[in-house]
N, C-alpha and C positions, 0 to 999 in steps of 0.2 A: 446600524443596518446589519442584518444577519446575511452575510455574503454566502455562507454555505447553503442557506435555504433559497436565496434569490438566484445566485449564479450557478452553483454546483448541483443542486438537486435536479434541475431539468436535464443536465448532462448525464448524471448517473441513472436517471429514470430511462433515458434513451439508450445509452451505450453500456450501462453497467451490467455485470454478470454476478450471480451469487457465488460467494466464496465462503469457505470455512477456514478459520484461523485457529490454530492450536498453539498454546504457549509451550516453549521448550522445557521450562522448569516446573510446570504444574499440569494438571489434567484439564485445565480450562480450555473449553472449545467455544468459539463464537461464530456467528453468521453475520456477514457483512455484504455490501455491494461494492464491487471494485471495477475499475477500468483495466481490461486485460491488455497489457503491453508486453506480453511474453515474446512477441516477434523481435523485440529489442528496442532499447533506448540508448542514447549515448552514455558511455561509462563515465560518471562524474568523478571517479576515483583514479582514472588513468592519467598518464602524462599528457602534456598539452598536445603532443603529436599523435597520441593513441586515440583513435576514433573507434575503438572496439564497441560493439553493441552488446548489451547485457539484457536478459529478460527482466521485466518488472511488472508490478501491479500498483495501481494508484487507488488509495482509499481516502475517504474524508476523515480527518482527524476527529471530528465531532462524533462520528460513529464509534471510534475507538474509546474516546473518553466517556461517552454515554454507557459503554460496556464496562467501565471501570479500569481500562487499560491505560498505561502511560507509555512514553517512548521507550523506556527501559524494558518493557514487556515484549517489544516487537522483534528485536534481533534474535536469531537462532530459533525462532518459531517456525511453524509449518503452515503452508497455505494450500488448500485444495481449490483449484480453479480450472474450469472447463475439463474436468476429468483427469488432470495431472496434479501430482503432489510436488510442491516446491519448498525449498528451505529458504528462509529469509536470511540473507547474508549481511545486509546493511540497509539503512534507510536514510532518506533525506527529506527534510521538511520543505513544503512549498506553501508559505503563508499567503493569505489574502490580505486586503487592507485592514481586515478585522484581526489580524494576528495569526500565529501558528495554530491556535486552538480552533480557528474558524476556517482553516485551509485544508490542504491535502498533504498526504505523506506518500512518498514513493518508496516502495519496498523493492529492493534489488534481490533477485532470486537466482537459485541454482536448482535444476531439476533433480529430484530424488529418483534414483533408478529402482 
């Protein structure tokens, strides 16, 4: 079963916003659909008692791989989302039952001034 098509596509069609991703180490620029979580999600890298919120964007891994990108291409890249430019500081995979390639990737962001 293609979980990305069945489960994720309707969510991204309804809640998704267009974003442009640019790789840090090349001139490659790509257009994707993301879920804007720039208001903040729980920091997965903090201490157990640290409930700090960090801005994020969520993309379907299938869109990234269809564009020829790998997980190694994500970090230190730049994302333009809803009129703001963000630097990708880290990422975390959120696989579906179909695996990482069929799931989502959370991009943890810092705003570029």
